[in-house]
matplotlib code that plots the C-alpha trace (Angstrom):
import matplotlib.pyplot as plt

x = [0.1, 0.9, 1.6, -0.6, 0.2, 0.1, -1.9, -4.3, -6.9, -5.6, -3.2, -5.6, -8.0, -4.9, -3.7, -7.5, -8.3, -4.4, -6.9, -9.6, -11.7, -13.5, -14.9, -18.6, -19.4, -18.2, -20.0, -18.2, -14.9, -16.4, -15.0, -17.4, -16.0, -17.0, -15.1, -16.9, -17.4, -19.4, -17.5, -17.6, -16.5, -15.9, -12.8, -12.7, -10.1, -9.0, -5.9, -3.0, -4.9, -4.0, -6.8, -6.5, -5.9, -9.5, -11.0, -8.5, -9.6, -12.9, -12.1, -9.8, -12.7, -15.7, -12.9, -12.1, -8.5, -5.8, -3.0, -0.1, -2.0, -2.4, 1.2, 2.6, 0.1, 2.4]
y = [0.5, 3.4, 5.9, 8.7, 11.9, 14.6, 17.1, 20.5, 21.7, 24.7, 22.3, 19.6, 22.5, 23.3, 19.9, 19.6, 23.2, 22.0, 19.5, 21.4, 20.9, 24.6, 25.5, 26.3, 27.1, 27.3, 26.7, 27.5, 25.7, 23.3, 24.0, 22.1, 21.7, 20.5, 19.0, 19.9, 16.1, 15.8, 14.5, 16.1, 16.6, 18.3, 19.9, 20.8, 23.7, 24.2, 26.3, 23.9, 20.9, 18.3, 16.3, 12.5, 9.1, 8.2, 11.4, 11.5, 8.2, 9.3, 12.8, 10.4, 8.0, 11.3, 12.3, 9.0, 9.6, 7.0, 7.7, 7.7, 9.4, 12.3, 12.3, 12.7, 16.0, 17.2]
z = [-0.1, -0.8, 2.3, 2.1, 1.8, 4.3, 2.6, 4.0, 2.9, 0.8, -0.8, -2.3, -3.7, -5.5, -6.8, -8.1, -9.6, -11.8, -13.6, -14.1, -10.7, -9.3, -5.9, -6.7, -3.2, 0.1, 3.0, 6.7, 5.8, 3.6, -0.2, -2.6, -6.0, -9.5, -12.7, -16.0, -16.1, -12.5, -10.7, -7.2, -3.5, -0.4, 1.6, 4.7, 4.9, 8.6, 9.1, 10.9, 9.9, 8.0, 6.3, 7.5, 5.2, 5.8, 4.3, 1.9, 0.2, 0.9, -1.3, -3.8, -4.9, -5.0, -7.8, -9.5, -8.8, -7.2, -4.7, -7.2, -9.4, -5.9, -5.4, -9.5, -9.9, -6.8]

ax = plt.figure().add_subplot(projection="3d")
ax.plot(x, y, z, "-o")
ax.set_aspect("equal")
plt.show()
């Protein structure tokens, strides 16, 4: 199994924007992102906190990306 990268919410949003995801709305600390082909996900942005491995797995599943794909984009 590949080691999970340690990312904060803002860093993950920056990576996803590079592959054509865009922030469609923000409610509190949750950023809702959508791709032009319909994929969507929600990313919490809390200052100083990293995204846990379980939540990162869920976000990657929503975006139809693998951990290897994420590492290549970083």
